[in-house]
N, C-alpha and C positions, 0 to 999 in steps of 0.2 A: 504493500499498500504506500502511496505517496507522501512526501514530507507534508503536503498541503491537508490531505484526509487528517493524518496524525493531530496536525496542529489545530486545526478546527475540531477534532474530538476532543483534545485533553484542553484546549481552553473553553470550549463548551461545557465540558464535565464540571471544571473548576468554576466558572463564572454562575453555572448552576448553583453550585455549591453556596457561593459567596452571596448570592442573591435571596436563597432560600434562608440562610443565617440572618441576613438582614431584616426580612419579613419576620422570622419567628421572634427576633430582639428587637422588635420596635419599641422606641424611648417612648414613655407617657409622662414624664414629669421631667423639669430641668436637670434633678439631680441624676436621672437615668441618662439623659441626653450629655451632660458633662462628665460624669464621672462611674456610669455604669452601676448607679445604686450603690457604690462602693461595697459591690459582694462578691467579686471576683476571687477566686482561689489564686493561692502564689505559683502553681503551676501554670493555669492558664494565663497570668497577667505576665509570667515569665517569657512564655512562648509569644504572647503579643507584644511585649515589649520588645522581644529580639526581631520580630517581624517590623515593628514598628522603625526598630533601629537601622534594620539592614535594607536600606532604600535602593532604587536603582543606582545608586553610586556604589553601592556596596556589592551587588548582584552584578551590575551589567559592565560598570566604570573600572573598579578598583582593580581588578585582574588586568584589565587592559591598559592601567595607567603604569602598572608595575612591569606589565610585558614591553613597555615602550621606554620606561625611566631605568629600569633594573634596580640597581640597588638603592638608588635614591627615592623609589617608590613604597619601600619600607615606612617613610614616614607616615603615610595614610594607616598602614597596620598599628603601628605604634600610638599614633596620636588618638585613632579611634577607639581603639580597645582601652587605651589608657584613660582617655576621657570618660568610658564609661564607669571604670574604677573608682575614679574621682567622683563622677554623680552619686553612684551607690554608697560609698561610705561618706563622704564630704557633706552632702546637699539634702539628700532625698528624705532621710529619717526624719530631718529637721523641719524641711518643709511639709513633711507628712504632719509632724505633731504642731505645727503653727496652724495647721487645717485650712490653708487656702490653695485651692486647686488649679491657679493659674499664675503665672511668675507676675502680671501686672496687679494682680489681686493680693500678692505677697508684699510686692514693693510699696503699692498704694498703702496699705495698713501698716505695714514696719515702718514707713516713712512720715507716716502720718499725713499724706498730701495726696490730693486731687492731682497736683501737678506732676509730681512722680508718677503716678499712676498711668496718666495720659502721656507721659515719655516713654515707659516701659510699652504701653501698647503700640505706640508708633514704631519702638524696636522691634518688638514681636512681629509685626506685620513685614517689617524690612527683612528680619531675618525668614520668617517663613515663607515668603514670596520668593526669595533669592533660592531658598531650598526647593521649593515646589516646582520652580523652574526647570531645574535640574530632572526631577520627576517625570514631568509632563514631556519632556524631550525624551528620556528614556520611551515612555510609553509609545510615542509617535515611532521611535525607530523600530521597536520589536512588532508593533502592528502594520508599519508599511512593508518589512520584510515578509513575515509570515504569513501575513492575510493578504497580501500582494496588493495592498492599497497605498495611496498618496502617503506622506508623512502626516501633512496638514490633516488629513481625514483620520489617521490612526490618533492623532492627538484629541479630535472631536470624540471619537468613539470612547476613548479612555475618560474623557470630562463626563460623558453620559453614565459610564460605570459607577465612577467614584460618586457621582452626584445621588445615585439611587441608594448606595447601602451608606453614605453618611448622612443623606437626608432623612432616611426612614429611622435609622436606630441610633442616631449619633454616637455617644462613647459606647453605648452597651452594643450597638450592631457592629461597631468597628471591632471592639474587642474581641467578639466570637468569630468575626471574620477573619481578624490577624491570625488567630490561631491556626486557622486552616492555610490561610497564607503562608505561614511560617512553615508547614509541613511540605508544601507544595514547592515552597523555593530553595529549600535545603535539598530536598529529594531532587530536585532539577538540578541544582548545582553539584552534588556530589554523585549522581549516576555516572554523567559524562566524563568527570575527573578520574573516576576509579576505572571506567572503561580504558581511558587514554592510556594511565598509569600502567595498566596490564599491557597495553599494545606496546608502548614505549620501552619500559624496563621490566615487564613482567612481576613487577609488585602491585598488588591491590589498592596498596594505602597511598595516596598521592603525597603525602607529607613525607613520606619514606623514599617513594619512587623519585620524588626531585633529585634527592641526595644520592640516586642509584645510578648503576652502569646500564647504558644502552647495548645493543646486540652486538655492536661491533667492540666492545670492552672497556671504551672510554666512559668516564662519568658523565652525565647529560649534562651538568652546567659546564665541565671544561669543553665538552662539545659546541654550546651555545656560546661559550667565551670565544673559542676559534672561530666561529661562523661570523661573530660580529667582528673580529678584528680583520676576518679578509675582506668584508664590505666597507671596512674604514671606518667602523662604529666604535665606539670604545667598549671595552671587556663589560659583558652583563654585569658581571658581579662587581663592577668598580663603579663609584659614586663619583658625581660631577659636581653637587652642590658644597658649599661650604659648609664646616662643621655648626656653624651659627646659624644657617639659614636652615640646616635640618632640625636644630633645636628649636629654633622659633615656629617652623611651621608644625612639629609635633605638639608643641604648648597651646599654641592656637586653637589645632585641632582639639585637644584635650579640654581646655577651658571652655571652648565653644560648644563641645559635646555635652559639658556640665550645665550649661547655661541655655541648653536646649529646650525651650516650651513643650513641645509635645511629647518629649520622652518624660519631663518632669511630672505630667499631669499623670501619666500611667501609676505612680505611685498612691494615688488618691483612689483607685478601683478597687483597693483590697481592705478587709474589714481593721486591721489592725498594724500599727507600726512595725511591730514584730514581722508580720506577713510582708509588708514593704522591704524588709530586709531580705527575707527570703526571696522573693521574687525578682531582686536585683542577682542575687548570686545565682539563680536558675539562669535567668536571662543571660547573664555572662557565658554560662556554660553553653548555651544554645546557639550563642554569637560565635563563641570560638569554634564550632564545627565550619564554618564557612570562612572566619575570617584564617586559620590556619591552613585552609586547602588554598585559598586564592592565589598565594605566591607560587604554589607548584601549576595549578592552570595556567598562571601567567607564562611560565618556564616551558610548558607542554605546547602552549599557541603559539609562543615566538618562534621557537625551533620548528614546529610544523609549517608556520607561515613561510619564513625564510626557505626552507629545503623545497617548498611547493612553487614559490615562484622566480627565485634566482636564475636569471639568465636561462629562463624557460622560454619556448616560443608561445607568443601569446595567443597564436591559434590552437594550440593544445591545451590551454588552461581548463583545470576541470569547471562543472558546472556551476559549482559554488560561486567561483571568482563571478562568473556573468552575472548571476543572481543578485550578488551584492554592488554589482556596478551599477545594475538598474537603479538603486536607491541612491547611487552618488556618493556612498559611504568608503567606496574604494575606486580607485580609478587609475586609469594608465595613459601615458601620452609617450607616443613613440618617437622620442627628439631626435634619435639618430637614424631612424629610418631602418632598421634591421629586423624588425617584427619579434625582438626580444625584450624580454621586462629587465630593464638596469636597475637594480636597488642597491644604491651606494650612499654612504653618509658624507664623503668630505667634499661634495660640490665641484669636483674635478670634471674637465671636461669629459666627454664620451668619443671617443674616435678623434680626438683633436677637435672636434667642435664644440661650442658652447654657445647654443642660440640662447637668445632673450624667451624667455618662458612665462609669460604674464600670469597671475594668479587668478586661474578661474575659480568661479564659484558654481556652484550645482543648483539646482531651482529651489532647495531649500537653505542656501546660504553655508552649506559644508564647504570648505576650502577643498578643490580638487585634486591638483597635483604640484602642490608648494608645500612640501614639509619644512618648517621652519629650521633655517640652517642647513637643509639638505641641498642645497643647492641645485646641481641639474638631475636629482634623483626623479626616475620616470613614474616612479609608483606614488601613490598616496592612499595611506589607511588611516580611517578614523579609528580613535583608539576604541570608542565605543562598541565596535563590533565584534572585538576579539573574543569575548566569552561566548557572544550567541554565534559566531560563525565556527568556533572550534571544533563544535561535533562534526559539522560538514566538510572542514580540513581534514579532520582524523579519517572521515569516512565511516562514520558509527552509524547504525541502523537509523532510518526515519524517526522512528518512535522517540529516539532519545533527543532529535533535532525538535520534535514538536514539543517534548518535555520542558527543553530551555525555554521556548517560548511562553509557555504557561507561566514558568518559575520567573521570567523576567518581568511578566505582567503582573504577577502576585508582588514582588520586591517594590514596583514602581507604584503600585495602586494602594498597598497597605501603608506606605509612608505618605502617600499624597493624602490619603484619607485622614491620617492623624494630623498632619499639619493644615490642612482646609479647617479640623475641626477647632484647634488652636486660634485660627485666624476670626472664626465666628463665634468662640468664646470671648475673645479679646473684645469683640465689637459689642456683643448682645450682652455679656455681663459687666465687662469691666468699664464698658464708655456709656451704652443706654442704662443699663441697671443700676450703677454705682453714681454716674454724675448727672448725665441728661434727663434721666425721668426714673427717679428712685421708686416711685409709686408704681411702677409698671406690673400687671397680673404675670403670673407664672406662664400662664398660655401666652399672652404678649410678647414676653422673655423668649419663650420656645419659637414664636412665630420668628423674631426679630432674627435668632441663631440660625433658623433655615433659611432667610433671606440671605443673612451676610454669607453663608456657605455657596449659594447659589452663584451672588457676585463674585465671590472669592475664585470660584471654578471657572468662570470666564475669564477673569483677570491673568488666571494660572495657564489657562490653554493658550491665551494670546504668547505667554512667555514661550509656551513650547512650540508655537510655529515661528516666532521670530526669536529662536535661542541665542542666548548671549555665551555662546561657548559649548565646549562637549561636557557632559553630565558631570563627572567629579569635581571638574575646575569650578564650575558654577558653585556646586555643594561645599566645596572648599572655602568659598568666598563667604557662603552663609555662616559656615564656622567661625570664621574671623569677626564676622559681623557679632554673633552670639558672645565670644571672646570680650569683645572691646566696650560691650553695652551690658550684658547682663550679669556676667561672672562676679566681676568686683562688687556691684550693689547687693546680690545675694550673699556672696561670703562674709562681704564685712557686714551686713545686716544679720547674719547670724553669730558672727563672732567678735563684733565690736561694737559693744553697748553706746558707745559715743558718737556713732555714725549716726549723722541728722539729714532731716531732708535735703539741705542746701546743698551738703557734701555729696549726696547719692545722685542729684538730679545734675550737678554741673558736670561729675565724672563721668555720667551716661551720656549727656549731651556732647561734651568734649570727645569721649571716647569713639562713639559712632560716627560722628564727623569727621573726625580723624581718618578711619578707616573707609569711610565711604569716599573722601577727597582722595586717599591713596588708590584705592580700587580704579577709580573713574580714571584718574591721571596715568597708571601705570598698566592696567589691564585692558579696558574697555575703549579708554578714548572717549571724547566726546564727538558724536557722529557729526561730520561736516567743519568741526571748529579744529580739532587736534586728532592726531594719530596716539595710541598707547606710546608712552615713552620707553626707551630700549632700557635692556636690563643693567647696563651700565651706569646708568642714573639713579638705581634703587638707593634709598636712603640705608646706611649701614650694611649694604650688601643684603636687605632685606627682601625677599620676594613678597608680590601682594599676599600669595598665600598665608606667608607667615608673619605679615605685617600686623594680624590682630594680637599678636604678642607683645609689639611695641604700644599699639593704642590700649591694650589692656593696663600696661605698667603706668601708662600716663593716666588713665582713668583712676588707678588706685591712690597715685599720688594727688592728683587735684582733690579725688575725695576726702583723703585724710586731712591735706593742709586747710581746706575749705571746712570741713567739720570743725577742727579745732579752733578756725579762726570767728566761727560763728555761735549763736545761745547752742546750750547743749540739748539732748534729746529728753523729752518729757520722762518724769519718775515712772509713771505706768507703763511707756514702751519699754523703758529698761527692764522693767520686771519681766514683761512678757519675753524680751532676749533672753534672760535670764532662765527663765521658765523651760522655755525650748530646749535649752541645752542639757535639762536634768532628765536623765533617762528613766528615773523611777516613775511607775505608772505610766509609763508609755503604753503599755497594751490597753487602756482603756481610752486613748484618745481619738476621738472619733472627726469627721473630717467638717463639721460644724459647730 
């Protein structure tokens, strides 16, 4: 049976399951809509957190990034898993005991100020929209390839699906849908990895296979290093980033994780603080399955890709190459008219000719055949396809290829749903209920939440149709924004009684403002006004992905200085802060 048949079948079955759960778990109250009624078991919450956490960036993009960056890609592994530990141990139990299920609610009450609450709402919206843009782009890529539709139409289908299960069930529907999505995405990630590990190294455990020997007796990583150096690339196991930039990116990703609104909310869906700690530990275990497999998948995909395309006749390319060419996510331009695919890194002339080659763009804005710094390379490969195309490159059975499509969609849709809920909660609960219309009925608040989700999905879809870069890059910037804005306000709010509203507000505003400025100047450029500035002009040699660390430090310094120069925190707030740090009786703390 064809790939198309298996894809439709597996995607159809999984979607029927998600819709069934959404209808079964319809939310009848705001508590069910926001925190699933606070009655989810630690095991289910651990799985849902893991699915929420492992977005399209983890499933589709991370192995692709590691595949292209080699050693340097390890920052994503360290930052995202390390950040989760930070969140589970340092913040979640305290926020749970404080009893506020959104970050803006915590910041508004802890800093006794609606201005602080509004700044936090704006930061939550900026972080969530930047993050959700990456998810919608991932959805578009998967749909366009596997359902043979246009990327834009793929994004629209994804919007409709997310709308249905977040609109109906709110957090209750999303939680149980995410448990199902976790099972689908893990199965879809591990099955091809086990297949390819067996095929290449004879070992069924990908993590061990990656360090094992291939059929000719050489170690797989050694073989990949040799392939790289032959093509003029740096060795795969050798990094090019400075130690400082690796540290900065890792810390920005860690702090951004710990300040991510959609993950923090998950700790309010369990009955007790003890359960919040348990579900955090379980989620880390569930996340580790994918995160320890990703480097192996990256190595397998990179080796297979180079061996498939290098100096091969274009006319003899396998079917998968032509399929992906149709989406504009892989492309070839025969610059020396020899009919062969030249894949080299150093930009040297091919056969003595070095023709000027314009940076063509595909119909959806992908760069076609202009790898950054790759000079006269004839091949362009979008990093986001590495995981999705991997089973096809390795010639795996059609049902495995269909399974990967279902897994990619599960990963992107589960996170998109969690983020959209944060966006709607920030607007309906923190803006309308707490500030604009305090006397709004529960029914009215629920309606406002649903309208906010609808508007948010439209905006997220536009981001997916006009994508600001490949999935993981966009997501990395969302973490930088989270680190620069929320993280200091939350940590200082829990651990520094003297931190007052003036300190927190000025810190958040300066932190997120600085991060946005740096992002626009060095990553995106202002369309029609200026191009992104080159890496040689980075401040302190810090990449935009790592700049969240610098902005976060500035935020902390400003918060501390301003809070010490202005009047102290009121006595009753200091008592609350003292109370949330005392573990005794924590089991009885309820979310309202």
